[in-house]
N, C-alpha and C positions, 0 to 999 in steps of 0.2 A: 697740274695734279698730281701733287704729291700727297699720297692718302697713306694711313698709316697700314703699316705690312701685313694687319688682319684682315682689312677691309675685302679683298679676294676671298676671304674664306666663307662670307656670308652667302655672295651670291653662288658659290661653289655648294654649300651647305644647304640651300634652299634648290639649288637644281637635283642633289643627291636624295635630298627628302622627297622631293614631288618624284623622283625616279623610283623611290623606295616606296611609295606611295601609290603610285601606279603600277609596279611589281606587285604589290598587297593585294591591290582591289584585282588585278587580273588573277593571281592566285586565289583568292576568295571566289572569285567566278567561276575559275576551273572546276575548284571543290564543290562549289555549289552545282555545276551542271555535272560533276561526276555522281555527285550523290542523288540527282534528280535523276539522271540516266539509268543508273544503279536501281534505283527505284523502280522505273519505268519498265527495266528489265526484269525484273523481280516477278513484277506484275505481269507482265508478258510471259515470263515462265510458266505462272501459276496459271495465268489463261490457259497457256498452251496444254499444260498437264490436264487441267481440267477437261477441256476440248478431247484430249486423247482420252481420258476416261469416260467421257461423252462418248466418244467413238467406238469405244471397244466395248461399252454396255448395247450401244445400237447394233454394233458388229454381232455379239453374240446374240442379241434378240432375233437378228435377221438370220442366225444361222438356225436357231430353234425353229423358225417360222419355216424357213427352206426345208428342214429335216421333219415339219409336221406335214408340210406340202407334199412331200417326197412319199411320206408314209401315206398321205390320203390318195396320193396317184397311183401308189403301188394297190391299196385298198380297192379303189376303182376299178385298176386293171385287172385285179381278181376278180372283182364282180363282173366285169364284163366278161370274163372268162367263163364264171359261172351260167351267166345268161347266154353264151353262146352254146353251150353245155346243154342247158336247159331246151333252146331252141333246137337243138341237134337230136335231143330226146323227142320233142315235141314233134319234130319233122319225121323221124324214125316212127313213131304212134300214129301219123297222121300224114301219110306219105301224099304226093300229088296226086296219086292215082285213084285216091278213095273221093270219094264225093263230099262235098262241103256241106249240103244243103240237109236239115233236117225236115222232120215230117210236115205238113201242113196243120196248122193248128187254128183252129175257128177261134174269134175273137170273143164270141157269145154276143155280138154286135150286127145283128142281121146276118148279110151274107159275106162278111168280112173276114178274109183269113190273112194269116202271115207265115212266112217262111223263113227260118234263122239261117244265116251262114255258121255253121259251128265249127267250122275250120279256123286253123290259128293264123291264116292268111287271107290277103287280100283276094276277091274273086272280081272277075272283069263280066257282068251281064250282056248278052250280047241283043239277047232277043227273050221277051216274055208273051207266052201265047196261050190259048187251049191247046189241049194236047192234040183233039180233034178240031182243025182249022174251020170248019164250018161253024164251030160255035165262039168262034174268036170276039162274036159281037156280044157273048154273055160274060167278058171277062173287063174289069177296070183296074189298072195297075197306078200304082200312088206316083211311080217314076218310069219316065221314058228311056228306056236302054238306046244306045249304050251307057253304061255306069259302073262304077266301083262300088261293091258291096264288101265294105270292112269286115272283120271277125267279129260273131256276136251280132250283127246289124241285122235287120230283118226287111223283107220284101213286103209290104201290105198290097193288099188287092181286095177288091169283089169280086167273088164268082158266083152269078145267078143262076139258078136251076130251074128248070121246068117241067112239066109233069112227064113229057116225051122224052126229052133228053138227059134229065137228073141233072147233078151239077158237074159242068166241066172239069177234066183234071188240067192243072197247071205244067206246062212245059218250059222249062228255063233252058236256054242256049247259053253258054258261058265258056270261060276259059281262066286258067289261073293268071294272075298280074306276071306280066315276065314271060308268058308263053302265047304261041298260034294256036295250039291245038284245041278245037272246039268240041265240046262234051254237050251233050242233052239229057236233061235231067226231068222226070216225070212225077209229079207228087199229086195222089188225090185229095181232094177236098171235100171231107166227112165232118158232119155237124154232130 
C-alpha cells in the first residue's frame, strides 16, 4: 500500500472540513439562540415594564379610592357626631320625664279617636283602658297591650259614649323603652 504522499491529506482535510462545518453550525445555533433569547428577554422586559406601569396606575387608583373612602368615612363620622348632638338636643328638649302623648284627636268617623306619640323615642304601652274601670266596655282599641309605640305612631280606638256617662276618658299605662318605671296618662275624648 504505497500510496502517494498526499493521500492522507484528503482524509485529514475532510475531517478538518467536517469539524469546521460542525463548529460553524454550532456557532450559528448559538448565535441564533442568543438572538432569540435576546428578543425574548427584550419582550419579557417590555412586558414587565408595562405590568409595572399598569400596577403603578392601579396603585394610584387604589390610593385615590382609599383617600376618597377615608374622606367619606370622616364625613360620616362628622354626620354621626351631628346626629348625636341633635339627639342630645332633642333629649334635652323632650326629657324622659315629659309625657309623650298628645291630646286625643277625633278622626271624624263615628266614635273613633287617635292619640299620637309625640316624643322622639319608643314607648311601651302596658295597658289601655277607660279611666273609669266601670266604662271599659265602651272602649275598643286597635292593638292589645303590651306593644311598642314608635315616635309619631298613633293608638286608634273607639270610645262609645252614652247619655248617662258621656264619652269615657282614655287611660294609658306606659313606660319608656329601656325603663321599667310605669306612668299613667289620661286623655279626654272630645268630639
